[in-house]
N, C-alpha and C positions, 0 to 999 in steps of 0.2 A: 313368636318362632315363623322359621322362613323354612318354606320342602321343598327338595329338589330330586324327583324322577332320573334316575339315569337308565339309560337300556344297553350302554355300554358293556362289549364282555370283558369282564377283569378276571386277569390270572391268580389260581390259587397258589399258595406257599408249595404244593408239591408240583405244581407246574414251573414255576417260577426257579426252584431247586433241580430243575432236571431240566430245563436252561442254562443254568448255570453248568452245570457241568456237561453239556454238549459243547459249548464254544463260549467264549467267554462274551462276546457282543451278541451274545440272542438273550440272554435278560434282558442284558439292557435294551436293545430295539422290544422288546416285551414291552417291558418298564414304559418306555418313551410312547408307543403305539395306546396303550391305557390310558395315560396321564392324556395324551393329546384329542383321544375322543373325548374325556369326562371335561378338558377345556372346554371344547367344541361346544358339549353340551349346555355348560354353562353359557356359553354364550350364546347362545340361541333363546336359552328359557334367562335373560337379561340379570345375569349374577351381578351384585352390588353388592362395591367395599362394606365388608363390615368392621369395626374399630375396636371396639368391647370385647373381652376376653367371651367364650364361648364354652359350650356343651354340645357334642356331637351326639346326636342318637340315630344309628344305623339301624334298617331293618331291609336285613338280607332277602329277598322272594326269589327263590332254589324252584325249579325245574322239578326237581325230586330229592333225594334224602343220600345221595350217594356220597358227598362231598362230608366231610367232618368239621361241623363249624367254627375251628379254630382253624382250619384250611383254609375256611372263607374269608373268617375276618382278617388275614394277612391283608387281603388287597386294600384294608382302610388306609395305607403306605401309599399308595397313590392316589387316592382321594383326597386326600388331605397333602400331597405334594400337588395336583393337580387344583386344588382350593388357593394355596398361595402362590402358584404359575399364572392360575387367572386373576389375580388382584383382589379373589375374595376375602384371606385373611392376610393380614402383614407376614407371619410366618406359622409355624405350624409347632412352636417349640409351647412350655410351660408357659410361659407368659399370655397365651393367647388361645389355647388350646386348656379347659379347666380338666375336663375327661371327656369319656364316651359308654357309650352303651351297645350292645346288640342283642338284634332280635331278628330270628330266624323263622321261616314260612314257607310254602312249598304254594305255586300255581305253578302246575304245567304249560297254559297259556302263552303266562306274562314272564317271565321271570323277570326281576329287574332291582336296584338298591333306591331305597328308599332313604334319603339323609334329609333329618331335622338339624336345624342348626339356630341351637337354644340360645338366644343371649343373654348374658349375666350384667348386671347390673357395672359401675366401675365403680361401688363406696367402697 
């Protein structure tokens, strides 16, 4: 199991949807900023490519409980795209990602995302 801790602020589904409604390029810029922040953090942490299929475990640590869990978990799209962009995963399709789990907790001091990548055997 490989674990990464991300401090990059990620947009929720509501924030992304509102950006799309305001201007067609606003949401694209939001996605690009989130992905670039995640890729930079992966590079700093020395992320290495993974050839096997994986199961992703998301631990969303929020500063409070104001946002719905499904609204928060939407950001997994940005995370998985960043994993591909950084060369950690070949792709984020069915052949590479077996599935994922989400857990949520609160820490006012250090909101973050802890992503654990479980490599599955290629048998």
